[in-house]
Structure formats: structure tokens, C-alpha cells
N, C-alpha and C positions, 0 to 999 in steps of 0.2 A: 380554473387554475390547474396547471399540470406540472407540479414540482416533484421530481424524483427524490425519495429519501436518501440520506447519506449512505454510501456504499462502504461497508466496513470490511477490511481484510485483517483477519487475526494474525498477529505477529509471533506467537509464542512457539511455533514449531521450527525453532532455530537452534542449531547446535552451539551457538554462542551462550545459550542458557545451560549451565552445568547439568541440571537434571535431565534436560532433553538430550544433550550430548551422551550422557551415560546410558539413557534408554536406547538411543540409536546404536551405540556400540555393542550393547548386550542384546540387541534385537528384541526389545521388550515391547511387543505389539500392544499389550493392554495399556501401558503408560501413554503411548502415542495416541491411541484411540481415545483414551480418557481426556487427554489434553485437547484433542481436536473437538470432541463433543462438548466439552465445557465452553469452548469459545463459540461454537455454533449456538448453544443454548443461551449464551449471554447476548447474542444478537448480531453476529457478523454474517456477511454474505459470501465470503470466500476465505481460503486459508493460504497463507504464505508459507512455503517450505524452503528451508535453507540449511545446507550442510557444509557451507563454505569454510568453516573452521577446521574441517577434518582432512584438509590437504589431499593426499593421494587417494583417500577412500571417498572423496566427495561424491563422485559419480555413483558408486555402488550404494552409498548411504542415502542419497537423495532419491534414487530410484526405489529403494526399499521403503522410504518414508512415503513416497507418492502412492505406491501400491497399498500400503497399510491405511493411509488416510482415505483413499478412494473407497476402500471397502467399509470404512467405519463412519464416514461423514459424507452426506449427499450434497456437497457444495463444490463449486469450481475451485481450482488451485491457481495460485500465483507462483510461478516457477522462478525462484530467486537464486541466481548465480552470476558471477562475473565472467564465467567461462561459456562462451557461445557454443562450444562443442557439447557441453553438458546440457545446455538448454535444448539443443537439437535432439539429443538422445531422449530427453524427457518428453518432448513433444511427439516424437515417433512412437513412444510407448504410452502416451496419455490415454486413459480410458475413463476419466472422470466425467461428471455431468457438466453441462454448460460450456462456456468458452474459456479456455485457459488464458492466463495473463503472463506475458514475459516481463520479468522484473530483473533487469531493466536495460534500456538502450540509452545512449547519450550522444554527444556530438563528436566522439572520436571516430575518425573516418573508417577505420577497419571494422570496428564493432558495429557501426551504423550500417555498413554494407552487408556484413554477415547476418545480422539479426533482421534486417529488412527482408532478406530472402526467406527467412523462416516465418516471418509474419505473413507474408504473401502465400507461402505454401500451406500453412496450417490455419490461416484465417483466424488468428488469435488477436487479442487485445495486447497493448503494450504500455508500459510505464516509461516515460521519457524524462530523463534527469537533466537539470540545467547545469551541465558541466561538459567539458571536453578535454582534449589533450593537456590543456593548461591548468586543469583542476576546476575547482568551484570558484566562479567569479565573486568578487567582493561587493559588487553593486547590483541593484535590481535591474538596471538598464542592461548590464553585461549578461546577466542570467537570462533575461528576456531575449536577448540577441541569440544566445545558444539555442533556447527553446524554439525560436522562430526558424532557425536553420534546420533543426530536426523535424519540425512539423512540415516545413516546406518540402524537405527531402521525401518524407513518407507520403505526403500528398501527391508529389510528382510520380511516385511509384504505384499510385492507385489505392493507397490505404486511406480510408475515410477518417476524417478528424474525429468522428464519434467513437473510433476504436482506440484513441490515444488518451492516456492519462498523463498530463504534464505535471512534473514534480518540481516546484520552485526550490526545494531542498531546505531542510531544517538543520541549523548549526546550533550546538549548545550555547545558551546565553552565558554559561559559566566562563566561556572563553572570550566573549565579546557581547555585551548587552545590546548592541545595535543589530545583531544578527536576526532577531525576531522580526524587527521592522523590515529588514531586507526581504525576508520570506513573504511577509504580508504584501509588500509593494510589488514583488514579482508575481505573486498570485493574482493580485488585482490587475496587473498588466496583461497576464495571460487571458483572464476572463474578458477584458476589454478588446483585445486584438483577435482572440480566437474563441468566441462564445460557444462554438460547437465542441471544442475540446474539453474533456473533463479534467479536473484538477485533483491532485492527491498529494499527501505528505506522509512521511514516516514520523509520526508524532513524538515518540519517546525520546528522540535525540535532543529535544529542546531542554530537558531537565537534567541531562547528564552531569553528574558531579555535584549536584545541589540537593539539599535536604527537602523534604516534603514534595517529592517529585509528582505525586498525584495531583496536588494543588496546581502546580505549574502546567501539567499536561492538560487538565480539563479546562483551565482558564484559557490557555492558548488555543485549544480546540474550539471553544466558543467564539473567540475572535476570528479564527480562520473561517469558520462556517459563515459568519457575518460578512466576511470578505469574499465569499464565493466558492469555498471549498466544496467539492463534490464527493470526495472519498478520502479514506485515511487508513493507513496501516498502523494498527495499535493493538493493545491488549484489552479486549472487550470485557475481560473478567476483573479489570482494575476497578475498585470501588469508585463510583461517581462518574465514570466515563460515559457509559451508555445513557444514564439519566441526563447528563449534560447535552448529549446529542438530541434526545427527545425534547428537552426544554428549549434548546436553541431553535429547533425546527418549528415549534409552536410560535415562539416570539418573532421569528422571521417570516411568518405566514407560509411556511413550507408544509404545514400539517393542517389541512382544512378541517374545521370543526374539532380540532384537537384529537382526531381519531387515533393516531398512533400513540400519542401521549396517554390517553385514557386507557388504551389497550395495555400498555406497559404497566400502568398503575394497577389495573385489575389483576395482572399477572404477578404482581409483587416485585416488579423490576425497577421501580423508582425508589429513591431514597426515602426513609421514614419521614 
């Protein structure tokens, strides 16, 4: 058996979080490094960095964050911006370990073209979203159609499917309780049609606006792992999240001899 464990990308280095925004504005290196290391210790494999809420200072702020995190945590970075120009600057200055990830590309023609060029030049991985100029489709079939378009384009440009993380997109169930099923069905379609492509979600969106968000997040995560999820952008420090990953991997036969589960137990990283 050769099953790769879930790839976890820590989500907390994002200026939409007030304490992170404050730390970035004040150039508080210690706070950013503390946050980065806490996520690494909790068990993630990469860190997502995003300063998109800072408007005109986004480029300066995300470059500062990138440098600080690179010095303080020895993991690859997911470079998260809606601005292709900022992604390019970050890639040109990237000095971190491993392969950086572009977060994200989608079916919008101009963005697809600009970011494809960067993926090829920098040999990085990429997260592909199931949306285009029309927004996020309402059905799994329509989302799969967009993902197929993006994957086909990247493949025609010589980018291997193994470098692509396809995101079926998570919409809060507080707005429409059918949206979780749409995500699951899109995920299953991606795994069926493109088994070499990795799948990923931004988990926390599912519980937006609802109480007991931790319960919804970890339950949905277990369902997604059973549906073929390979990676997730989440808060690994959230109680119960990483134990849920370890338990799901055991039950789905992704953890031979329960090796990772037992290791987490011995390290005190499972729930009491």
C-alpha cells in the first residue's frame, strides 16, 4: 500500500485575522514566527500567507511575511493573492524550502494565462479553483466542467497533473445546506476523472456564521477525506482537527499498521 498522508496547509497567517493584521502592520516578527511555529508543531506541511485585506500595502506586507516565515519555519509556502503581479514578485523572491504553491488559479482567461506562465517559469505547484468569470457554479457538473477546462489548459502547457491541487470550493452551509453536498460531489467527480490530480479545500468556509464551528469543520473534513480529499487549508491548532485527520486515515486504510495514529498518540497529539 502506498497512500500519501493528508497534506495540511496552515491558514492562520492571513491578515483577515485581526491579531495577524495588527502584527503585520507593526512588523511584529515574534508574533508571526510564533503563529507559524504553532501551526507547524500542530502538524501541517506548508503555510499559506495572505495579506489581501491590506489593500495598497499588500505587496510589501506579503513579502515581509514571506521573509519572516521563511526564517522561522522550515516548510514550503502557499502564496495566496488574487493579484498575479504580487504572486510573480513573491515567486521571484522566494527562498523557502521545497516547492511553493500558487494559491490560486481559476478559469478566468486572463488570470489563467498570466499564472500559467509563472507556473512554468518557477516550476511550482498550483491550486485550481472551480470558478471562472461567471463566479462559482451552483452544480457539481458545472464546477467539474470549469476544473476540466483548467486542468486541460495546464496539461496542454506541459504542466503535470501531479502539480495541480483542484479545489471544488466550499460554500457556507449557513447560506444553503445543499452546498456541502455540491462540494462532495464535485470532489468525487475530480477524483474519478483526474486521479492523478490532487484535491484540496479551504475547510473553514463550511461553518461560517454558525455556532460550534469546530464540530462542523471536523465532521465535514472526515466526510471529505472519505470522498478522496488529498489536502486541506485549515487551522491545525483547532482542537480536534488533526486527531480527526489521523483517525480518518486509519479507518480508510491510509495509515498501515496505524503507524501515524500511534505516533500522534505517543506525542500527546490525540484527544484524551
